[in-house]
N, C-alpha and C positions, 0 to 999 in steps of 0.2 A: 449557418456556415459563415466563415469570414475568409477573405482572400486578399493577399497583398502581392503587388507586382514587384518583380526584381529582375535585375540583369544578370545573366549567367556569367560567371567569372571564367576568364581564360586560364586561370591558375587551377589546374585539376589535381594538384598534389593532395595526397591523402595523409595528412599528419594526424597522429593519434593524440587524444587527450590522456594525460597522466594525472591521476588523483592520488595525492599524498595526504593522509588524514590521521588525526589522532582522535580516538574514541575513548571517552572516559565514562565509566558507569559506576554509580554509587548505589549499592543495594543494602537497605537496612532491614534486618531481620527482626521480627516481633520478639519481645522479651518473654520468655517462657516462665519466669518466676520460679518459685519453689513448691508449687502446688502439686500434690500427689494424686489428686482426684482425676480420673481418666476423662470424665466429661469436661472438666475445666481445660484439660490438655487438648482435647479434640476441638473445643471452641477456639482456643488460641491458634491451633494449626490452620484454621480457616481464614486468619487475618494475614494480609500481605501489604506491605507498604515500602516505598523506596523513592529514589530520585535517580536522574540520568542526565548526563551532559555529553554533547556530541560537538566536537570541533574539527574543522577540516581546512585544508588548502587545496582546492581543485585548480590544477594548472592546465591551461590550454596553450599549447606551444604555438598555435597559429595566429593568436591575437595577443598583443601586449596591452596591459592595463585591465582593470576590472570591467567585466561586461556580463550580460545575462546569456544563458544557454538557450538558444532559440527552441521554442516548443516544449522544453523540459519544465515540468512543474515542480520537481524537487531537486535539491542540490543545484539550484539555478544560478547562483552567483559564482562566476569563475575568476581566477587570477586574484584572489584576495582571501584572507583568513575569514572563514565563515562559521559563526556560531549557528549551525543548522538547526540544532534542537536541544532544548532543555525541558525536562518534564519531571513531575512528581505524581505519585499515585497512592491511593489507598483502596483496598478491596477486601470485602468480607464475602467469602464463598458460601454457598448453601449446602446443607446436609439434612438428612432425615431428622436429626435431633435439633438442628437450628435452621429452619426452612427459609428464613428471610436473609437476603444478601443485598449488599450495596457496593457501588463502584464510583469513585471520584478521581479525577485526574486533570491536571492543568499542564499546558505546554507553551513554549515561546521559542522563537528562532525564525530564521529566514524561510524554512520549509512551510511554516504555517501560512505564509502569504500566498503560496500556491494553491491553497485550499479555498480561497475566497474567489467566487466567480466575478467576471468582469461586468456582468449584467444580471438582472433578475435576482439581486441579493436578498437573502432573508433579512428581516429587520434585526439589527444588532450583530450582523455577520462580522464586523470588524472587531467586535469584542469576543464573540463566540468562537472565533478561530483559536483562541487561547485555552479553550476547554475541549478536552478529548473524551471524557467519560463523565456522565451524570446519569446514573440509572439505578433502579431497584429491581431485585429478583425475588421470586418466590417459587419454592419447590413444592408443587401440588402433589398430594398423595394419590396419583392416578397411575395405575399399572406400576411400572418400574420407576415412575417419577417424571412429571412434566415440569420443566423449568420455564417459567414465564418471566421475561425481562422487558421493562419499559423505560424509555429514555434515550439518551445518546450513548451508543455502544460501538464497539469495534465492528467493522464490516465483515460480513460472512463471505464476501466476494474477494478473491485474490489470494495469492500464495504469500506475498511479501507483506511485512508489517510496515507501519509508518515510521517505526523506530529502527534505526540501522543496527542496533545491538542485537535484534532478533533475526537478522537476515544474513545469508551467506556472504553477500557482497555489501559494500558500503553504498554505492549509488544504486538506486532502484531501476527496475526494468521499465520499458515503455508501456507494457501491458498493465503494470501496476499503477503508473501515473495516470492512466485514463480509465481506471476503475475506482470505486469509492474506498477510501481508507476508513471512513466513519459513516454511520447511518443513524437516523432518528426514527423511532417508531416503537413497535412491539415485536418481540420474537418469542416463538414457542419452540422448545427443543425437547425431543423425546428419544430415548434409546430403546429400540425394539428388543435388542439383545446385546450381547457383548460385541457383536460384529457390526450391527446396522444402527445408524442414528438418522433421525429425521428432524428437519427444521422448517418452520413457516414464519414468514416475516411480513408485517404490515408497516409500510414505510412512507415517509413524506416525499423525498426527492432523491434522485441519483446523487446529486451533490448536496450534502447535508446543510450547506450554507446558502443554498439557493431556494427561492420560492417561485416556482413556475406556474403551479395551479393547486387547487385545494383537493384534488382527487387523490385517493391513496394509491400507492404502488405496491407490488407484491413480489415476494421472493420465496424460493424454496431451496432446501439443501438436502442432499442424500450423501451420507458417508458410509463407506463399506470397507471394513477391515478384512481384506481378502486373505491375508496371512499375518502373523505377528510383525512382519517387516513391510508389507505392502498394503497401501490404502488408496482407495479410489473416492474422489469427492466430485460431486456434480452440483453446481450452483446455478440457479436460474433467476432472472429478474424480468419482470413484465409490468408495464404501466405507462401512462401518458407523461411525457417529458416536454410537452409543448403547451402553449396556451389553448390550442385547439385540442380538446380531449375526446374527440369523436371515438366512440367505443371501438377498439381494436384497430381502426384504420390508421391512426397516427400514433399508436402506442409503440414504445421501444421494447424490443426483445433482445435478451442477452444471455449467453451461456458461458460459464467458466468451468472447465474440466481439468482436474488435477489428478495425476497418478504419481504417488510417492513411494519410494523405497528407502528405508533407513536401517542402518545398523549402528552400533555404538560409535564407530569412527567415520562412518560414511553416510551420505545422504544424497539422493538423486530425486528430482521432481520434474516431470514434464507437464507443462501447463499450456492449454489451448483455449483462447477466448475468441468469441465471435458475436457480433451484434448487428442489428438491423433496425432501421426506423424510416418511415415515410414522412418527408417534410411537408407540413401543411402549406408552406409559403409557395412551393412550386410543384408539389405532388411527386417529388423525386424520391424513389426508394433508395436510401443510402445503406452502405454496408461498411464494416470494419472488422479486422481480424488480426490476431497476433499470437505468437507462441514463443516460449522461452524454456530452455533446459537449465535447471538450477542444480549445480553439483558442489559438494563440499567434502573435504577429506581432512581429518585431524591425523596427520601422519606421524607426529612426534611430540608428545608432551604438550607444551603450550603452542606449538606451530600447527597451523591449518592453512589450506589453500582452497580456493573456490574458482570455478569457471562457469560462465553463463553466456552461451550464444543465444541470440534472439532475433526475431523478425516482427515487424509491425507494418501493416498495410492499411492506409486510410485513403481509399480511392476517391472519396467525395469530400474529404476535408472536414467531416462532421465532428471528429473528436479532437484532432491536433490543431484544427483551423487551417491546414494546408493539405493539398493533394500531394501525398508522398508515400514512398515505400522505404522503410527504415530497416537497415541491417546493422547489428551491433554485437560485439563480443567484449566481455568484461572478465578480467582476471584479477584475483585478490590474494594477497599474502597477509596472514594475521598472526600476531604474537600476543599471547595472553600474559600480561605482567602479573607476577606473584605479589600482589599488594593487599592481601587479606587484612581486614574483612571486606575491603572494597574489591571491585572487579574492574580492571582496566585493560583495554585492548588497544593495540597499535596495528593499523592496517595500511598497507601500500597497495594501490589499485591502478591498473593500467586499462584504459578503455578506448575502444575504437568504434565510432559510429559513422554510418554512411547513409545519407538521405538522397534519394533520386525521385523523379517524377516532375510533373508540371509545375509544382510549387515547392519542391524539396530543396534542402540545403541547410547549411549552418553558417554562422558568421565567420568570415575569413579575415585576412590581414587588414581589411579596411574597417573592421568592427561593425557595429550595428548599422552604420550608414553606408557601408561599402557593399560590394557584390557578394553574393552567397557562394559557398563552395560545397561540393557534395559530401565531403568527408571532414570530420573534425575530431 
């Protein structure tokens, strides 16, 4: 844990942050050629590649001049034009006819810096932050097919993607910022039937750019398609995330539960996260929890709106670094520009965050060196 002292501000005004951002997405489709052979066509359909650029101007009315957003790991630079993310990718999916797959992707931008830990860094972390996918997959002919993936891959934990183009809102939730976006290790995925899927993960560390110890960590996933519109997902993480790896005693346990309902124009997801870990330094049993409701409505052609209320409680400061209780609500309006074959999105976002507690608060009118205010 880390703690910093601050003086409470007498200015208790709750001014919102307004995020105005332009999101540009380039998607390149694989060339299909003129082949008539169905097997060749099927193999080409397994290939995916493209690029993506994300630019924004996050404005904080409370503070003039560029400054960081306290405790936020993504969209961290406020009051300046921010190239938050640029990425490119190549992926070959697996199939029964073509069981080997591969995934490669690179990224750059302000948000990649938030993935690098302040201590216990993995060797080469400052370079690896620009790599988001390097893995190979194999579809083993076991039952309905067991997919084995090894390398650096997308995290199975969490509802939101690291890439804003895939999320209902532009800025990410607090629960997403304090769960992994990427993981290193081996994953096994198996579909019991059309409704139930299982996953098992053997991992290196909670933060893929950290090196805490050499013991493996474990993850499991259960997905259950209750109806064609409703899906339940339960993700679990368990393993030692401290230098003292005493079996079970100092291991981290974490649960990520997602209930999703989606139609063609609507989507709603309720996510609840909870974690616990006993600290070897003082034998304190820490706890953290958070929840968010993600909603999106495509109400008219290119127009969509999204609303996300959320809560995050870090009573021991084990995740955010400060003892605080955060309440936030984010609303987003999106317009999809007709720029085929490219895909471009314009989003305007209004966000209000409130942090209270022993060490809660955001940077106020005095900036990073001034007193903290509870809302921003």
